[in-house]
N, C-alpha and C positions, 0 to 999 in steps of 0.2 A: 566554570566550564558548563556549556549548554548540554542539556539532555536531548538526545536524538531519539526519534521514534521510527520504527519500521511499521508500515501499514499496508493493508490490502483494501482496495476499493472495488466494489461490484459495479460493472458497467451495464448500460441499458441492454446490451446483447448477452448478458449473463456471464461475460468474461470477467476475469480477475486481473487487476493491475496492482503491482507491488512497487512501493517507493519508500523514500525516507524523508523526514522533515523534522524541524524543531517545534512546529506548531500544527497540530492535526486539524483544527477547525479552519485555520487560514488556508492550509493546503487543499482541503476538500473544496472549499469555496472557490479557490483558483481553478481546480479541475472542473468544477461545475459551471463556472463563468466562461471558461475558454480563454481567459487571460492569464498568462504565466503558467498555464497548466501544461501537462504533457501532451506531446503530439498524438499520443495514443488515443486521446479523447476528441480528436477532430472529427472522427467518423462515428462516434458514439458518445453517449452522455454518461457522466459519473453519477451513479445513483446514490450509493451509500458506502460509508466506511464500515467494513464488516470485521476487521481485525486490526489490532495494533499491539505493539509491545514497546515498553520504554526501558530506560536504564542504560542506553547505549551512548557511546561517544561517536564521533563522525566515522571513525575507522571501523568500529565493531558494527555499527548500523549498516555500513556499506557491505561488509562481509556477510551479515545476516540477510540483507536484501538479495545478494547474489545467490546465497544458499536457497532461499525461498523460491527465487525465479527458476531454479533448476528442478524444483519439485514438479511432479505431475499434477494435473488438475485435481485428481482424486485426493492426492496428498494435501494440496492446498485447502480443499474443502474439509478435510479432516482437521487441519490446523484451525480453520475458521470455526468449526463446530465445537472446538474445545478438546479434541482428542489429539493433543500435541504429539509430535513425532520425536 
């Protein structure tokens, strides 16, 4: 069974994008190249991956992604800085 990751990428406009993947390096490269990346990055550039967590299966990764997307920007920044909620 593959291990899934939940990640947060900081964009060029300082916004935060949350997603899931089985390969963090490949996914960041896809976001940065514009090929197979999220539509979110069509008007902005993916700068860096600022957060990731592992140990998920597809189901738990999707649920965690949804939970993170519901957080406020402040809460996401707290998560990124290591002050987990």
